[in-house]
Kinemage of the C-alpha trace (Angstrom):
@kinemage 1
@onewidth
@group {chain A} dominant
@subgroup {mainchain}
@vectorlist {calphas} color= white
{ca met a 1} P -40.705 -20.692 19.530
{ca asp a 2} L -41.305 -17.356 18.269
{ca arg a 3} L -39.401 -16.079 21.799
{ca ile a 4} L -36.145 -18.636 20.794
{ca leu a 5} L -36.378 -18.252 16.993
{ca arg a 6} L -34.521 -15.133 16.097
{ca pro a 7} L -35.585 -12.772 13.746
{ca glu a 8} L -35.414 -13.719 9.917
{ca gly a 9} L -34.484 -17.807 10.973
{ca ala a 10} L -36.271 -20.640 9.605
{ca val a 11} L -38.326 -23.074 10.357
{ca ile a 12} L -38.989 -26.483 8.700
{ca phe a 13} L -42.184 -28.525 9.378
{ca arg a 14} L -42.614 -31.906 7.476
{ca asp a 15} L -45.845 -33.373 8.021
{ca glu a 16} L -49.724 -34.553 6.250
{ca val a 17} L -51.011 -31.228 4.404
{ca asp a 18} L -54.128 -30.860 6.565
{ca val a 19} L -51.835 -30.501 9.862
{ca leu a 20} L -49.483 -27.819 8.004
{ca ile a 21} L -52.695 -25.841 7.203
{ca lys a 22} L -53.251 -25.349 10.678
{ca val a 23} L -49.795 -24.473 11.554
{ca lys a 24} L -49.683 -22.105 8.655
{ca lys a 25} L -52.336 -20.546 9.916
{ca ile a 26} L -50.782 -20.382 13.836
{ca val a 27} L -47.715 -19.116 12.086
{ca gly a 28} L -49.319 -16.386 9.685
{ca gly a 29} L -50.880 -14.312 12.835
{ca met a 30} L -47.449 -14.659 14.107
{ca arg a 31} L -46.344 -12.389 11.398
{ca trp a 32} L -43.971 -15.372 9.636
{ca asp a 33} L -43.674 -15.840 6.175
{ca thr a 34} L -44.410 -19.019 5.489
{ca lys a 35} L -44.110 -21.477 1.912
{ca leu a 36} L -45.893 -24.962 1.003
{ca val a 37} L -43.987 -26.968 -0.893
{ca asp a 38} L -43.760 -30.479 -2.729
{ca his a 39} L -42.129 -33.660 -0.890
{ca glu a 40} L -38.966 -34.662 -2.439
{ca asp a 41} L -40.405 -37.625 -4.370
{ca gly a 42} L -42.692 -35.585 -5.932
{ca pro a 43} L -46.685 -33.826 -5.701
{ca leu a 44} L -48.179 -37.358 -5.024
{ca val a 45} L -47.017 -38.130 -1.725
{ca pro a 46} L -49.010 -36.808 1.406
{ca glu a 47} L -46.708 -35.591 3.125
{ca lys a 48} L -45.412 -31.757 2.734
{ca ile a 49} L -42.764 -28.836 3.745
{ca leu a 50} L -43.717 -25.559 5.334
{ca ile a 51} L -40.968 -23.239 5.370
{ca ala a 52} L -41.595 -20.548 8.086
{ca val a 53} L -39.295 -17.644 8.568
{ca lys a 54} L -39.552 -15.545 11.158
{ca gln a 55} L -39.541 -11.691 10.334
{ca tyr a 56} L -37.748 -8.523 11.865
{ca trp a 57} L -40.982 -5.944 12.209
{ca val a 58} L -40.778 -3.047 15.435
{ca ala a 59} L -43.794 -1.628 16.478
{ca asp a 60} L -45.689 1.488 14.472
{ca thr a 61} L -43.871 4.648 16.559
{ca asn a 62} L -47.124 6.719 15.857
{ca ala a 63} L -49.358 4.347 18.297
{ca thr a 64} L -50.603 6.258 21.226
{ca ser a 65} L -51.896 4.949 24.763
{ca thr a 66} L -54.594 5.901 26.214
{ca gln a 67} L -54.094 6.034 30.091
């Protein structure tokens, strides 16, 4: 999905909290910003919504390679 989604594009996940926590960990490793929000029926619903936005970033230009 990281290669398909353009920078600053968003994905919305809707699932149980335990699944979304695992997804949030993976998405954080890809440098995406995330926000976990309650279901539209209220906070007592076990289903939550995770919004992930792919950030635009470039590699550090000061990095040197050792070849």
